[in-house]
C-alpha positions in Angstrom: -5.5 -27.0 -24.9 -6.4 -28.8 -28.1 -7.7 -26.6 -30.8 -10.6 -28.2 -31.9 -13.7 -30.1 -29.7 -15.1 -31.9 -32.9 -19.0 -33.1 -32.3 -21.2 -35.8 -33.6 -24.7 -36.2 -33.0 -26.7 -39.3 -33.1 -30.5 -39.4 -33.0 -33.0 -42.3 -32.6 -36.5 -41.7 -34.1 -39.7 -43.6 -33.9 -42.2 -44.2 -37.0 -45.7 -43.6 -36.7 -48.7 -44.0 -39.0 -50.0 -40.7 -40.0 -53.9 -41.8 -39.7 -53.7 -43.8 -36.5 -50.5 -42.3 -35.2 -49.5 -45.7 -33.5 -46.0 -46.8 -34.0 -45.7 -48.8 -37.4 -42.8 -51.1 -38.6 -40.6 -49.6 -41.2 -41.1 -51.3 -45.0 -37.8 -52.7 -46.1 -38.3 -50.0 -48.9 -38.0 -47.3 -46.6 -35.0 -48.2 -45.0 -33.3 -48.9 -48.5 -34.5 -45.6 -49.6 -32.8 -43.9 -47.0 -29.7 -45.6 -47.1 -29.5 -45.1 -50.7 -29.6 -41.4 -50.0 -27.6 -41.2 -46.7 -25.6 -44.3 -46.8 -24.0 -45.1 -43.5 -25.5 -42.1 -41.7 -28.4 -44.1 -41.2 -29.2 -47.5 -39.9 -32.1 -49.8 -38.6 -32.5 -50.2 -34.6 -33.5 -52.7 -32.3 -37.3 -52.5 -33.0 -38.9 -52.1 -36.7 -40.5 -49.2 -35.6 -37.1 -47.3 -34.8 -34.5 -45.6 -37.3 -31.2 -44.2 -36.0 -29.2 -41.3 -37.8 -25.7 -39.9 -36.9 -24.2 -36.7 -38.2 -20.7 -36.5 -39.8 -17.9 -35.3 -37.6 -18.5 -31.6 -37.2 -16.1 -28.8 -36.1 -19.1 -26.8 -35.1 -22.7 -26.8 -34.0 -23.4 -24.8 -37.1 -22.1 -27.8 -39.3 -24.0 -30.0 -37.0 -27.1 -28.0 -37.7 -26.9 -28.1 -41.7 -26.2 -31.9 -41.4 -28.6 -32.9 -38.8 -31.3 -30.9 -40.9 -30.4 -33.0 -44.1 -30.7 -36.2 -42.2 -34.3 -35.5 -40.7 -35.3 -33.7 -44.0 -34.7 -36.9 -45.7 -36.1 -39.5 -43.2 -39.5 -37.4 -43.3 -39.4 -37.4 -47.1 -39.3 -41.1 -47.6 -41.5 -41.9 -44.7 -44.2 -39.7 -46.5 -43.9 -42.1 -49.1 -45.5 -44.8 -46.9 -48.0 -42.8 -44.8 -45.4 -42.8 -42.0 -44.0 -39.7 -39.8 -40.8 -39.7 -37.8 -41.2 -38.4 -34.3 -38.1 -37.5 -32.0 -39.3 -38.7 -28.7 -37.8 -41.0 -26.3 -41.3 -42.9 -25.3 -44.4 -43.0 -27.6 -47.3 -41.6 -25.6 -49.6 -44.9 -25.8 -48.2 -47.6 -28.1 -47.4 -50.8 -26.3 -43.8 -52.5 -26.3 -45.5 -55.8 -26.4 -47.3 -55.5 -29.9 -43.8 -54.2 -31.5 -41.6 -56.3 -33.7 -37.5 -56.7 -33.8 -35.4 -55.8 -36.6 -34.0 -59.0 -38.1 -29.9 -58.6 -37.3 -27.7 -61.0 -35.3 -26.9 -58.4 -32.8 -30.5 -57.8 -31.7 -31.0 -61.1 -31.7 -28.2 -61.8 -29.5 -29.2 -59.0 -27.5 -32.7 -60.2 -26.9 -31.4 -63.9 -26.0 -29.3 -62.5 -23.3 -31.3 -60.1 -21.8 -34.9 -61.6 -22.6 -37.7 -59.3 -21.1 -35.6 -56.5 -20.2 -34.6 -56.2 -23.9 -38.0 -56.7 -25.4 -39.3 -53.7 -23.5 -36.7 -51.3 -24.9 -39.4 -49.3 -26.9 -37.3 -46.0 -26.0 -35.0 -43.7 -28.1 -32.1 -41.3 -27.0 -29.6 -38.8 -28.2 -25.7 -39.6 -28.2 -23.5 -36.6 -28.4 -19.6 -37.3 -29.3 -17.0 -34.7 -28.3 -13.6 -35.2 -29.9 -11.0 -35.7 -27.4 -7.7 -37.3 -29.3 -5.6 -38.6 -26.3 -6.9 -41.8 -24.6 -5.9 -40.9 -20.9 -7.4 -37.4 -21.4 -10.6 -39.0 -21.9 -10.4 -41.0 -18.7 -9.6 -37.8 -16.8 -12.2 -35.6 -18.0 -15.0 -38.5 -17.3 -15.4 -38.0 -13.6 -15.4 -34.3 -13.9 -18.2 -34.3 -16.6 -20.1 -36.6 -15.0 -21.0 -34.0 -12.5 -23.0 -32.5 -15.3 -25.0 -35.5 -16.4 -27.8 -34.4 -14.2 -28.1 -31.0 -15.7 -28.2 -32.0 -19.0 -30.7 -35.1 -18.6 -33.1 -32.4 -16.9 -32.8 -30.1 -20.0 -33.7 -32.9 -22.5 -36.5 -34.5 -21.0 -39.1 -35.7 -23.4 -40.6 -39.2 -22.1 -43.4 -38.6 -19.7 -45.6 -41.0 -20.7 -45.2 -44.9 -21.1 -48.0 -47.1 -23.0 -51.0 -44.5 -22.1 -50.0 -43.5 -18.7 -48.6 -40.3 -17.4 -45.7 -41.6 -15.2 -45.1 -38.8 -13.3 -41.6 -38.7 -14.4 -40.1 -36.3 -17.1 -37.8 -39.1 -18.4 -39.3 -42.5 -18.1 -37.1 -43.6 -20.6 -34.1 -43.8 -18.0 -36.4 -45.9 -16.0 -36.8 -48.5 -18.8 -32.7 -48.2 -19.7 -31.8 -48.8 -16.1 -32.9 -52.0 -16.5 -30.0 -52.9 -18.7 -26.6 -54.3 -17.3 -23.8 -51.8 -17.5 -25.7 -48.8 -17.6 -25.9 -45.4 -15.2 -23.0 -43.4 -14.3 -19.5 -44.4 -15.3 -17.0 -45.7 -12.9 -14.1 -43.5 -12.2 -10.8 -45.1 -13.4 -7.2 -43.9 -12.9 -5.8 -44.3 -16.3 -6.8 -45.7 -19.6 -4.9 -48.7 -18.9 -7.2 -49.3 -15.8 -10.5 -48.8 -17.9 -8.9 -51.5 -20.5 -8.3 -53.8 -17.9 -11.5 -53.6 -16.3 -13.7 -53.8 -19.4 -11.2 -56.4 -20.6 -12.3 -58.7 -18.0 -15.8 -58.8 -19.4 -14.6 -59.3 -23.3 -12.0 -61.9 -22.1 -14.6 -63.7 -20.7 -16.7 -63.5 -23.5 -19.5 -61.7 -21.3 -19.4 -58.8 -24.0 -18.0 -58.8 -27.3 -16.6 -54.8 -26.8 -17.5 -52.1 -25.3 -20.4 -51.3 -27.4 -22.0 -53.2 -24.5 -21.4 -51.0 -21.9 -24.0 -48.2 -21.9 -23.1 -45.8 -19.5 -24.4 -42.3 -19.4 -20.9 -41.2 -20.5 -18.3 -43.6 -21.9 -15.1 -43.5 -24.2 -16.4 -44.5 -27.7 -15.6 -47.9 -28.8 -15.2 -46.6 -32.5 -14.0 -43.1 -32.2 -11.6 -40.7 -30.4 -14.3 -39.2 -28.4 -16.3 -39.0 -25.2 -19.7 -40.0 -25.9 -22.5 -38.6 -23.5 -25.7 -40.8 -23.5 -27.8 -39.2 -21.1 -30.0 -37.2 -23.4 -33.3 -37.9 -24.0 -34.1 -37.2 -27.9 -35.5 -33.7 -28.9 -38.7 -33.5 -30.8 -37.2 -30.0 -31.9 -33.8 -30.0 -34.0 -32.8 -26.6 -32.5 -32.8 -27.7 -29.0 -30.7 -30.9 -29.6 -28.3 -28.5 -31.2 -28.4 -26.2 -28.0 -27.8 -29.2 -25.5 -24.9 -30.5 -28.1 -23.5 -26.9 -27.9 -23.8 -26.9 -23.9 -21.8 -30.1 -23.8 -19.3 -29.0 -26.3 -18.6 -26.0 -24.5 -18.5 -27.6 -20.8 -15.9 -29.9 -22.3 -13.6 -26.9 -23.3 -14.2 -25.4 -20.0 -12.8 -28.7 -18.3 -10.0 -28.4 -20.6 -9.4 -24.9 -19.8 -9.3 -25.5 -16.1 -6.8 -28.5 -16.6 -4.4 -26.0 -18.7 -4.4 -23.9 -15.8 -3.5 -27.0 -13.4 -7.1 -26.8 -11.9 -10.1 -29.2 -12.2 -13.8 -29.4 -11.4 -14.4 -31.3 -8.2 -15.2 -35.1 -8.6 -18.2 -35.8 -6.3 -19.3 -39.2 -4.9 -21.4 -41.1 -7.7 -24.0 -41.4 -4.7 -24.7 -37.8 -4.7 -24.5 -37.3 -8.5 -27.0 -40.2 -8.5 -29.6 -38.3 -6.5 -29.5 -35.4 -8.7 -29.6 -37.5 -11.6 -32.8 -38.7 -10.3 -34.0 -35.5 -9.4 -33.3 -34.5 -13.1 -35.1 -37.8 -14.2 -38.5 -37.1 -11.9 -38.6 -33.5 -12.4 -36.9 -32.2 -15.4 -36.3 -28.4 -14.8 -39.2 -27.8 -12.6 -37.7 -28.6 -9.1 -34.1 -27.9 -9.2 -30.9 -29.9 -8.3 -28.6 -29.7 -5.5 -25.8 -27.8 -5.1 -23.2 -29.8 -3.2 -20.9 -27.0 -2.4 -23.7 -24.6 -1.0 -25.5 -27.9 0.4 -28.8 -26.7 -0.8 -31.5 -27.3 -3.6 -31.3 -24.6 -6.1 -33.8 -23.6 -8.8 -32.9 -24.9 -12.3 -32.9 -21.1 -13.8 -30.0 -20.2 -11.1 -28.0 -23.1 -12.0 -28.3 -22.7 -15.7 -27.5 -18.8 -15.7 -24.5 -19.7 -13.2 -23.4 -22.3 -15.8 -23.6 -19.7 -18.9 -21.7 -17.4 -17.3 -18.9 -19.9 -16.3 -18.9 -21.0 -20.0 -19.2 -17.7 -21.9 -15.3 -17.5 -22.8 -15.9 -21.3 -23.9 -19.3 -20.6 -25.8 -17.7 -17.3 -27.5 -14.6 -19.5 -28.7 -16.9 -22.4 -30.1 -19.5 -19.9 -31.6 -22.4 -21.7 -29.4 -23.4 -18.8 -27.1 -26.6 -18.1 -28.8 -27.5 -21.8 -29.1 -26.9 -22.3 -25.0 -28.7 -19.1 -24.1 -31.6 -20.4 -26.0 -31.8 -23.1 -23.2 -33.2 -20.5 -20.8 -36.5 -20.6 -22.9 -36.5 -24.2 -22.0 -36.2 -23.4 -18.2 -39.0 -20.8 -18.0 -41.6 -22.6 -20.5 -40.3 -26.3 -19.6 -39.0 -29.1 -21.6 -40.9 -31.4 -24.0 -42.2 -33.5 -21.1 -43.9 -30.0 -20.1 -45.4 -29.4 -23.5 -46.3 -32.7 -24.1 -48.5 -32.9 -20.7 -50.1 -29.8 -21.7 -51.1 -30.9 -25.0 -52.4 -34.1 -23.5 -54.5 -32.1 -21.1 -56.3 -30.2 -24.2 -56.7 -33.0 -26.7 -55.6 -36.4 -25.4 -53.0 -38.7 -26.4 -53.2 -38.7 -30.1 -52.8 -34.6 -30.1 -49.5 -35.3 -28.2 -48.5 -37.6 -31.3 -49.7 -34.6 -33.9 -47.8 -32.2 -31.6 -44.4 -34.2 -32.0 -44.6 -34.5 -35.6 -45.4 -31.0 -36.1 -42.0 -30.4 -33.8 -40.1 -32.8 -35.5 -40.5 -30.6 -38.6 -40.8 -27.0 -37.0 -36.9 -26.3 -37.8 -36.5 -28.3 -41.3 
């Protein structure tokens, strides 16, 4: 087994006006100040009310914690100079996508031209977690096994119940918006890296896409790094929840590698079945459970998580993330961000939800 399963975390944030609590475009001075301090670890996003950060390559979740805390703190500090505040949530509770402005960048202009209305309503934010896997064919071999766990990861991360002032009834409405894009959803199964390159290369050779960064599956080999990039997560309002999810993914990947070293592997289930669990996670988060395909029944999420933690105990100990992933028991017991947002809305309305999200962003800094 490889010695290290390095991780990198990318997060997208929304900027809100501290007075109106609505989304606000970032002034040029704010982005310049952030980039002056964080260099290429921060970048603009598709909409001017968005900003993206990425940690360095980290060997442990503990390293990622220090770097992510620095990134979040720096963004918050410079935003305050402009009476703005960042929130790490996948959909703003009430702002309208039709009132947002686009970042002036060739890539984003091309995206809008190609996708038209589908791109214009992309007022969503996600979290992407990279796990380092050096060998190309190994990335392809692990993808369909890791895909089984994508609904579990989504359920634990759900943070987008509201869309343009409405309670959608879903725990992750972000995914409903994102799935309107082409080349999204669960990844196909490939026999080898060569087959992956031939398949994706067809679109590149035809000029449909310029590279695989425009393939937006829930899980993909990174175009830039020797990693598997998991993109299923809603972004997390609280930093410690983001780190717990990153640790869980890191431990799952190590577990799959441990099985491989014993000539074993996780069973690969049909995408039709995994898609059903993906929908259940999107709709309910952790409140209604997922299908256990082996037992052929719907199991409560707390049972599934406890079973998963026991399965990963050896790997979590080796990676130093056991405390981080056991924190997820509180997520299941008390609900994800989607649950917390609904509770705040019931007591204080939409603006109270945004204040709550500002508080949660700063809670761990």
